C-alpha positions as CSV (number, residue, x, y, z in Angstrom):
1,M,125.1,142.7,102.4
2,F,123.5,146.2,101.2
3,I,120.8,145.2,103.3
4,V,122.3,144.0,106.3
5,P,124.2,146.6,108.2
6,R,128.2,145.9,108.6
7,K,128.0,145.5,112.5
8,L,125.5,142.8,112.0
9,W,127.0,140.7,109.4
10,S,128.5,138.4,111.8
11,A,124.9,137.7,113.6
12,F,123.4,137.8,110.3
13,V,125.6,134.7,108.9
14,A,125.2,132.7,111.9
15,L,121.7,132.7,111.9
16,F,121.4,132.1,108.2
17,S,123.8,129.2,108.8
18,I,121.5,128.1,111.6
19,L,118.5,127.9,109.4
20,I,120.0,126.4,106.5
21,S,121.7,123.5,108.8
22,L,118.2,123.0,110.2
23,E,116.6,122.7,107.1
24,I,119.3,120.4,106.1
25,L,119.0,118.4,109.3
26,F,115.0,117.8,108.7
27,Q,115.7,116.9,104.9
28,M,118.3,114.3,105.8
29,Q,116.0,112.8,108.2
30,A,113.3,112.8,105.6
31,F,115.9,111.1,102.9
32,K,117.1,108.5,105.7
33,N,113.2,108.0,106.3
34,V,111.5,107.8,103.0
35,G,114.2,108.1,100.8
36,H,113.6,111.4,99.6
37,F,113.6,115.2,100.0
38,I,110.2,116.5,101.1
39,P,108.4,119.9,100.4
40,W,107.9,122.6,103.2
41,Y,104.1,122.0,103.9
42,L,105.4,118.3,105.1
43,I,108.0,119.8,107.0
44,D,105.5,122.0,108.6
45,D,103.2,119.2,109.2
46,T,105.6,117.1,110.6
47,A,107.1,119.7,113.0
48,H,103.3,120.1,114.2
49,W,102.8,116.5,114.6
50,A,105.8,115.9,116.4
51,I,104.9,118.8,118.6
52,A,101.6,117.1,119.5
53,H,103.3,113.4,119.6
54,P,106.6,113.7,121.3
55,E,106.5,109.9,122.1
56,Y,107.2,109.3,118.4
57,I,110.5,111.6,118.0
58,L,112.9,108.7,119.1
59,S,111.4,106.5,116.6
60,Y,111.8,108.9,113.4
61,G,114.9,110.3,114.5
62,G,116.4,110.1,117.7
63,T,117.7,113.0,120.1
64,H,121.3,112.1,119.1
65,I,120.6,113.8,115.5
66,F,119.5,117.2,117.5
67,L,122.5,116.8,119.8
68,E,124.7,116.2,116.6
69,W,123.3,119.3,115.2
70,A,123.7,121.6,118.4
71,C,127.3,120.4,118.5
72,F,127.6,121.5,114.7
73,I,126.2,124.7,115.4
74,G,128.1,125.1,118.3
75,F,131.3,124.5,116.1
76,I,130.0,127.3,113.6
77,V,129.5,129.9,116.6
78,V,132.9,129.2,118.0
79,L,134.7,129.3,115.0
80,A,132.7,132.6,114.0
81,V,133.8,133.9,117.3
82,A,137.4,133.2,116.8
83,I,137.9,134.5,113.4
84,H,135.9,137.8,114.7
85,R,138.8,138.2,117.6
86,S,141.2,137.4,115.3
87,Q,140.3,140.5,113.3
88,S,141.1,142.7,116.0
89,S,144.7,141.7,115.7
90,P,146.2,142.7,112.4
91,R,149.0,139.9,112.2
92,A,146.9,137.1,113.9
93,G,143.9,138.3,111.4
94,S,146.2,138.3,108.3
95,A,147.7,134.8,108.8
96,L,144.2,133.5,109.4
97,E,142.7,135.3,106.5
98,N,145.3,133.9,104.1
99,A,145.4,130.3,105.1
100,G,141.5,130.5,105.0
101,A,141.7,131.9,101.4
102,R,143.9,129.2,100.4
103,A,142.0,126.3,102.0
104,I,138.9,128.0,100.2
105,A,140.7,128.2,96.8
106,L,141.7,124.6,97.0
107,L,138.4,123.3,97.9
108,I,136.7,125.3,95.0
109,V,139.2,123.9,92.5
110,A,138.8,120.5,93.7
111,G,134.9,120.6,93.8
112,A,135.0,122.4,90.4
113,I,136.8,119.2,89.1
114,L,134.9,116.5,90.7
115,G,131.6,118.3,90.0
116,T,132.4,118.7,86.4
117,F,133.3,115.0,86.3
118,G,130.4,114.0,88.2
119,R,127.6,115.7,86.2
120,V,128.7,114.2,82.8
121,T,128.1,110.5,84.5
122,A,124.7,108.8,84.1
123,I,123.5,109.4,88.0
124,G,124.9,113.0,87.7
125,R,122.2,113.7,85.4
126,T,119.3,112.4,87.6
127,W,117.6,114.0,90.8
128,L,120.6,111.7,92.8
129,G,123.4,113.6,91.1
130,Q,122.4,117.1,92.5
131,S,124.2,118.9,95.2
132,E,122.7,117.9,98.5
133,I,122.0,121.5,99.5
134,S,120.4,122.5,96.4
135,A,118.4,119.4,95.8
136,A,116.9,119.8,99.5
137,L,116.1,123.6,98.8
138,F,114.6,122.9,95.8
139,A,112.2,120.1,97.1
140,L,110.9,122.5,99.2
141,G,108.6,123.8,96.7
142,G,106.9,120.6,96.1
143,D,106.0,118.6,93.1
144,E,106.3,120.7,90.0
145,D,103.8,118.3,88.0
146,L,101.1,118.6,90.6
147,G,98.2,121.2,89.5
148,K,100.3,123.9,87.9
149,K,98.7,126.3,85.5
150,A,95.0,124.6,85.7
151,A,92.4,125.8,83.9
152,M,88.5,125.8,84.9
153,K,86.5,123.3,82.7
154,S,83.2,121.8,82.5
155,S,82.7,118.3,84.1
156,E,81.9,116.9,80.7
157,S,85.2,118.3,79.3
158,L,87.1,116.7,82.1
159,H,85.4,113.5,81.7
160,M,86.4,113.2,78.1
161,E,89.8,114.0,78.7
162,Y,89.6,111.7,81.9
163,E,88.4,108.9,79.3
164,V,91.6,109.4,77.2
165,V,94.3,109.6,79.9
166,A,93.1,107.0,82.4
167,N,91.3,104.9,79.5
168,S,88.2,105.0,82.0
169,T,85.1,104.5,80.0
170,P,81.7,106.1,80.5
171,R,79.2,103.9,82.5
172,E,75.6,103.2,83.4
173,P,74.6,102.5,86.8
174,D,74.4,98.6,87.5
175,Q,70.8,98.0,88.3
176,R,72.1,94.9,90.4
177,Y,73.3,97.3,93.2
178,F,71.9,100.8,92.5
179,G,69.7,101.9,95.2
180,K,69.9,98.5,96.9
181,A,70.5,100.3,100.2
182,R,68.5,103.3,99.8
183,G,68.3,105.2,102.9
184,S,70.8,103.2,104.6
185,D,73.1,104.8,107.4
186,V,76.9,104.9,106.2
187,I,80.0,104.3,108.7
188,V,83.4,104.7,107.3
189,F,86.3,103.1,109.5
190,V,89.5,104.5,108.2
191,L,92.5,102.5,110.0
192,E,95.7,104.0,110.6
193,T,98.7,102.7,109.0
194,A,97.3,99.6,107.9
195,P,99.4,97.7,105.4
196,Y,97.9,94.9,103.7
197,R,101.1,92.7,104.4
198,Y,99.9,92.6,108.0
199,D,96.1,93.5,107.8
200,S,94.8,91.8,105.1
201,F,91.3,90.3,105.3
202,E,91.9,87.0,103.6
203,S,91.8,85.4,106.9
204,L,89.3,86.7,109.3
205,D,89.3,83.9,112.1
206,D,90.9,86.3,114.4
207,L,88.6,89.2,113.6
208,P,85.0,88.0,114.8
209,T,83.6,91.2,113.8
210,L,85.1,91.5,110.1
211,K,84.4,87.8,109.8
212,Q,80.7,88.7,110.7
213,L,80.2,91.6,108.3
214,A,82.1,89.6,105.4
215,S,79.3,87.2,104.8
216,H,77.5,90.2,103.1
217,A,80.3,92.3,102.3
218,W,82.8,93.1,99.1
219,I,86.3,92.4,100.0
220,G,89.1,93.9,98.0
221,S,91.9,91.9,97.8
222,R,94.0,94.6,95.7
223,H,92.8,97.9,97.0
224,Y,95.3,100.9,97.1
225,S,95.8,104.0,98.5
226,T,96.1,107.1,96.3
227,F,98.7,108.8,98.6
228,P,100.8,107.3,101.4
229,Y,99.7,110.3,103.7
230,T,96.6,110.7,105.9
231,A,95.3,113.7,104.8
232,K,95.7,113.0,101.1
233,A,94.4,109.6,101.6
234,T,91.4,110.3,103.5
235,F,90.7,113.2,100.7
236,S,90.3,110.6,98.2
237,I,88.3,108.2,100.1
238,L,85.6,111.2,100.9
239,T,85.7,113.0,97.3
240,S,86.6,110.1,94.4
241,M,89.3,112.5,93.5
242,Y,93.1,112.2,93.6
243,P,94.7,114.3,96.3
244,P,95.9,117.9,95.8
245,N,98.7,119.5,97.3
246,P,97.3,120.4,101.0
247,I,98.2,124.2,100.3
248,Y,95.7,124.2,97.8
249,F,93.2,124.6,100.7
250,G,95.5,127.6,102.3
251,G,93.8,130.3,100.7
252,S,90.1,131.3,99.9
253,P,87.9,128.8,101.6
254,R,86.5,125.9,98.9
255,Q,83.6,123.6,98.9
256,A,84.7,119.9,97.9
257,P,82.1,117.4,96.5
258,G,82.0,113.8,97.2
259,L,80.3,111.7,99.9
260,V,79.8,114.1,102.4
261,R,78.2,116.8,100.1
262,A,76.0,114.1,98.4
263,L,74.8,112.8,101.8
264,K,73.9,116.2,103.0
265,S,72.0,116.8,100.2
266,A,70.0,114.0,100.8
267,G,69.2,114.8,104.1
268,Y,71.7,112.7,105.8
269,D,73.4,114.2,109.1
270,T,77.3,113.8,108.6
271,H,80.0,113.5,111.1
272,Y,83.5,113.1,111.4
273,Y,84.8,111.4,114.9
274,V,88.9,111.9,115.1
275,P,90.7,111.5,118.1
276,H,93.0,114.5,118.2
277,P,92.6,117.9,117.0
278,F,94.0,118.7,113.7
279,E,97.4,119.5,113.7
280,N,97.9,122.3,110.9
281,H,95.5,124.8,109.3
282,F,95.6,122.8,106.0
283,E,93.7,119.9,107.3
284,D,91.1,122.7,109.0
285,A,90.5,124.2,105.4
286,M,90.4,120.6,103.7
287,Y,87.8,119.4,105.9
288,S,86.1,122.2,106.0
289,A,85.7,121.9,102.2
290,I,84.8,118.5,102.6
291,G,81.5,119.8,104.6
292,F,80.8,117.7,107.5
293,N,78.2,119.0,109.9
294,Q,80.2,118.3,112.9
295,I,83.5,117.1,113.5
296,F,84.5,115.5,117.1
297,S,87.9,115.5,118.7
298,S,88.6,113.8,122.2
299,G,89.6,116.2,124.8
300,S,92.8,115.8,126.6
301,V,93.4,114.2,130.2
302,P,94.0,116.5,133.2
303,E,97.8,117.5,133.3
304,G,99.5,115.0,135.6
305,D,96.8,112.4,135.3
306,H,98.8,110.5,132.4
307,I,102.4,110.7,134.1
308,G,104.0,106.9,134.1
309,M,101.2,106.1,131.6
310,P,102.4,104.3,128.5
311,Y,101.8,106.8,125.8
312,W,99.7,104.3,123.8
313,Q,96.9,104.0,126.7
314,D,96.2,107.7,126.1
315,V,95.6,107.4,122.3
316,V,93.5,104.5,123.0
317,R,91.4,106.5,125.6
318,R,90.9,109.5,122.8
319,D,90.0,106.5,120.4
320,L,87.3,105.3,122.9
321,D,85.9,109.0,123.6
322,A,85.8,109.2,119.7
323,L,84.1,105.9,119.4
324,H,81.5,106.4,122.1
325,M,80.5,109.7,120.9
326,L,79.8,107.7,117.6
327,M,78.0,105.4,119.2
328,R,75.8,107.8,121.3
329,D,75.1,109.7,117.8
330,A,74.4,106.6,116.0
331,H,71.6,105.9,118.6
332,R,70.1,109.1,118.9
333,D,69.8,109.2,115.2
334,A,68.2,105.8,114.9
335,V,65.8,106.9,117.5
336,E,64.9,109.9,115.9
337,H,65.0,108.2,112.3
338,Q,67.7,110.5,111.1
339,P,70.1,108.8,108.5
340,Y,73.6,109.7,108.9
341,L,77.1,109.2,107.7
342,A,80.0,108.8,110.6
343,V,83.5,108.4,109.5
344,F,86.0,107.3,112.4
345,S,89.5,107.5,112.3
346,P,91.2,105.6,115.3
347,Q,94.7,106.3,115.9
348,I,96.3,103.6,117.8
349,G,97.4,101.7,114.6
350,H,99.7,104.8,113.7
351,A,103.4,103.4,113.3
352,P,105.5,102.9,115.1
353,W,103.2,100.3,116.5
354,P,103.0,99.9,120.1
355,D,103.1,96.5,121.9
356,I,99.9,96.9,123.7
357,L,100.0,93.0,124.9
358,H,103.5,92.5,125.9
359,N,104.6,95.4,127.2
360,G,107.5,95.9,124.8
361,A,108.3,92.1,124.8
362,E,106.9,91.6,121.5
363,T,109.5,92.2,118.8
364,S,107.5,91.1,115.5
365,L,106.0,94.2,113.8
366,A,103.6,91.5,111.9
367,N,102.5,90.3,115.8
368,R,102.1,93.8,116.8
369,A,100.2,95.1,113.7
370,R,97.7,92.4,113.9
371,S,97.2,92.8,117.6
372,L,96.2,96.2,117.1
373,L,94.0,95.5,114.3
374,R,92.2,92.7,116.6
375,L,91.5,95.6,119.1
376,E,90.2,97.6,116.2
377,D,87.6,94.8,115.4
378,Q,86.6,94.7,118.8
379,W,85.9,98.5,118.9
380,L,83.9,98.0,115.5
381,G,82.1,95.2,117.3
382,Q,80.8,97.4,119.8
383,V,79.5,99.6,116.9
384,V,77.8,96.5,115.4
385,G,76.4,95.4,118.7
386,Q,75.1,98.9,119.4
387,L,73.5,98.9,115.4
388,S,71.8,95.4,116.4
389,K,70.2,96.5,119.3
390,D,68.8,99.8,117.5
391,G,67.8,97.5,114.6
392,R,69.7,99.2,112.1
393,L,72.5,96.8,111.3
394,D,70.8,95.4,108.1
395,R,70.1,99.2,106.9
396,T,73.8,100.1,107.5
397,I,76.6,100.3,105.1
398,I,79.6,99.9,106.7
399,V,83.3,100.6,104.9
400,V,86.6,99.7,106.3
401,T,89.9,100.4,104.7
402,G,93.2,101.7,105.8
403,D,94.6,105.3,104.6
404,H,97.9,103.8,103.8
405,G,100.7,101.5,104.6
406,V,104.1,101.8,106.0
407,R,106.0,104.6,104.2
408,A,109.2,105.4,106.5
409,S,111.9,103.5,108.4
410,G,111.0,104.8,111.5
411,E,108.0,102.8,111.2
412,D,109.9,99.7,110.1
413,P,113.6,99.9,110.3
414,S,113.6,97.5,107.1
415,F,111.7,99.8,105.0
416,E,113.5,100.8,101.8
417,T,111.9,102.7,99.2
418,F,112.2,101.7,95.6
419,G,109.4,103.8,94.0
420,L,106.0,102.9,95.2
421,P,106.2,100.2,97.6
422,D,103.5,97.7,98.2
423,Y,104.1,97.8,101.8
424,S,103.0,101.8,101.3
425,F,100.3,101.5,99.2
426,H,98.2,98.2,99.4
427,V,95.9,98.3,102.1
428,P,92.6,96.1,103.1
429,L,88.9,97.1,102.2
430,L,85.6,95.9,103.2
431,V,82.2,97.1,102.0
432,F,79.4,95.6,104.1
433,A,76.0,95.9,102.2
434,P,73.3,93.5,103.3
435,Q,70.7,94.9,101.3
436,A,72.5,94.4,98.2
437,L,74.8,91.3,98.8
438,Q,73.3,87.8,99.9
439,Q,77.0,86.5,100.3
440,G,80.1,87.9,100.6
441,Q,82.2,88.7,97.2
442,T,86.0,89.2,96.6
443,I,87.0,91.8,94.3
444,R,90.4,90.4,92.8
445,E,91.0,93.5,90.1
446,V,92.8,96.5,91.6
447,T,90.9,99.1,93.5
448,S,91.4,102.6,94.5
449,H,90.4,105.0,97.5
450,I,88.6,107.0,94.7
451,D,86.4,103.9,94.2
452,I,84.7,104.3,97.6
453,V,82.6,107.4,97.3
454,P,81.0,106.0,93.7
455,T,80.7,102.5,95.3
456,V,78.4,104.1,98.4
457,L,76.6,106.6,96.5
458,D,75.3,104.0,94.0
459,L,74.1,101.7,96.7
460,I,72.3,104.6,98.3
461,G,70.8,105.1,94.7
462,L,72.0,109.0,94.4
463,G,72.8,110.0,91.1
464,T,73.1,113.8,91.2
465,G,75.9,115.8,92.2
466,R,78.5,113.5,91.2
467,G,80.2,115.1,88.2
468,F,83.8,115.1,89.6
469,E,84.1,111.5,90.4
470,E,87.4,109.9,89.0
471,G,86.5,106.3,90.7
472,L,84.2,103.6,89.9
473,P,82.1,101.4,91.9
474,I,84.2,98.4,92.9
475,W,82.0,95.8,91.3
476,E,82.9,97.5,88.0
477,T,86.6,97.5,88.2
478,E,86.9,93.9,86.6
479,Q,85.2,94.7,83.3
480,N,87.2,97.9,83.1
481,R,90.6,98.6,81.8
482,R,91.5,101.8,83.5
483,K,94.7,103.3,84.6
484,V,94.8,103.6,88.4
485,F,97.3,106.2,89.2
486,L,99.4,106.3,92.5
487,W,100.9,109.5,93.6
488,A,104.1,110.1,96.0
489,G,106.3,112.7,94.1
490,D,106.1,114.9,97.0
491,Y,106.9,111.9,99.4
492,L,108.8,109.3,97.8
493,G,110.0,110.8,94.8
494,A,107.8,108.3,92.5
495,E,104.5,108.3,90.6
496,G,102.8,105.5,88.6
497,F,99.8,103.6,87.7
498,E,98.2,100.2,87.4
499,Q,96.4,98.9,84.0
500,K,95.5,95.4,83.0
501,S,97.6,93.8,86.5
502,V,100.8,95.7,85.3
503,F,102.0,98.3,87.4
504,T,104.5,100.8,86.1
505,V,106.7,103.2,88.3
506,W,108.2,106.5,87.5
507,N,111.0,106.8,89.8
508,K,111.7,110.6,89.5
509,A,114.6,110.8,91.9
510,A,116.5,108.2,89.5
511,G,115.1,109.1,86.3
512,Y,114.2,105.6,85.4
513,V,110.9,103.8,84.7
514,F,109.9,100.4,86.1
515,T,107.2,97.6,85.2
516,G,106.3,94.5,86.9
517,D,103.1,92.4,88.2
518,S,103.2,93.9,91.5
519,L,105.1,97.3,93.1
520,D,107.4,94.9,95.1
521,E,111.0,95.4,93.6
522,T,111.7,92.0,93.1
523,D,108.8,91.7,90.5
524,M,109.7,95.2,88.7
525,S,112.4,95.6,85.5
526,M,113.8,98.8,84.1
527,V,112.1,100.0,81.1
528,P,115.0,100.7,78.3
529,E,116.1,104.3,78.7
530,G,114.8,106.4,76.0
531,S,112.5,103.9,74.6
532,E,108.9,104.6,73.4
533,E,107.6,102.7,76.4
534,E,109.5,105.0,78.5
535,H,108.2,108.2,76.9
536,A,104.6,106.9,77.1
537,A,104.7,106.1,80.7
538,I,106.2,109.5,81.8
539,T,103.6,111.2,79.2
540,S,100.7,109.3,80.9
541,I,101.6,110.3,84.5
542,Q,102.3,114.2,83.5
543,S,99.2,114.2,81.6
544,M,97.0,112.9,84.5
545,A,99.0,115.2,86.8
546,R,98.0,118.3,84.7
547,L,94.2,116.9,84.3
548,D,94.1,116.5,88.1
549,G,95.0,120.3,88.6
550,D,92.3,121.0,86.1
551,W,89.9,118.9,87.9
552,W,90.4,120.4,91.3
553,V,90.2,124.1,90.1
554,S,86.8,123.2,88.4
555,A,85.5,121.1,90.9
556,M,86.5,123.2,94.0
557,P,86.4,126.8,93.3
558,P,86.7,129.3,95.8
559,L,83.9,130.3,98.1
560,R,83.1,133.4,99.9
561,T,82.2,131.8,103.1
562,S,82.8,128.2,104.7
563,S,82.3,127.1,108.2
564,V,82.1,123.7,110.2
565,A,81.3,123.2,113.6
566,T,83.9,121.7,115.8
567,L,82.7,119.8,119.0
568,K,85.1,119.2,122.0
569,N,84.7,116.7,124.8
């Protein structure tokens, strides 16, 4: 109050109340959708995404919540005006102030008694027992475990620690596959919101292109995302590192090792085809660090041309623009004998899924999801057809995977987070490599997004510049007894790992540790509170989080300059 002049107190209090209530509105919607409060960078990203995709606002929140918030703010304004006017009348003001003081005193006493009692209960000692406002505000800072107090270390030192924390043993390249696809082009399809529950590759009868590729491909039946959030998941796919907080890229430019820079060093042209421009500066900085030669984003339709058009048709148009640019570039590079990496991220699969066949009459989420996957299979078929015409199909590695699964009730009203739902993390994987495989193979051990880069680079035969990989080629996972980590502390309020077919989940919101044969809630049981098993699980997750902080700082030091070319159609 010493900073704000007395005559502005009312305006200051009103503005402060509006901002706090708006923050609580966003946090309560986050809690409703994902079961957890989220940090400010996710709120910022959500706001940008909502502005760019207003058609999804109803699915994730609904206009009624903003009307309710506006009514609440209106009530505050009316009350503030009434109190302000009452102060001009000494008698009325005094009576009102006395009544208000007694009411406030009563609330303070009642709140203190109930709060003190609640704090000593079991749930009161957990995150769930905190005050809603304090918990929501505290969550704005993000997860405290990921990357704090990081130190620069050599890759050798990092891998020694990694071997202890993750039980990931050093390896020699498998000569059955190393270099077998030397000189091959690389295409990566990253499917948006592709839960294994609906988009598995166990049966491919309705997916003719993937069925064709499967005859010379590895299929991962237990493949998992590293984080149920597109930017973080894609970072792991392209770098073989567990994902940092996006604000890590908000300062000085950085250079991330991984698939893109390794192939660039080998003379590859590298392209990223994303149907829409990045919606916040964190993604701009992150993909600049990853280092594509070119990033293509589809152009907008002329204003008014899409009036009356279902929103998903414009999504399809953007996806096809990016797809056709990929095919044009691939054909040009084939003619010029230029090896390339092409990453394509179609957005039609973004949940909540549209009904592209029956104009909204289809109520089954499974059918909607599968219809979208069949459409994307057709698009992949166009690429395969182009490669065949150019004589390059048998000289191309094709990776198809999902960034993440369903992770919010706005995407599926039945979604409930118990910790790290299989629905959110389990995604399909196919790696087509005809030069290395004469027949298809199914990988039944757990694989992760961090395993895609080592798989591709081993097939290409590149052994240098790979000191910061955290993953393994997928064919080596069956002999390894490592821990595969799953991160979602900032998003779902839980983190965990898999080892020897046992999943361990630390639900940080509830304060408990669970284990089970899968991530499904029905398969998990709580570890006794205070037990050695609980302590070991939490220590392992915290140790890996601290090591990851060292890993990011060591692998991606700040640079003086950084640039990336962006093409607009």
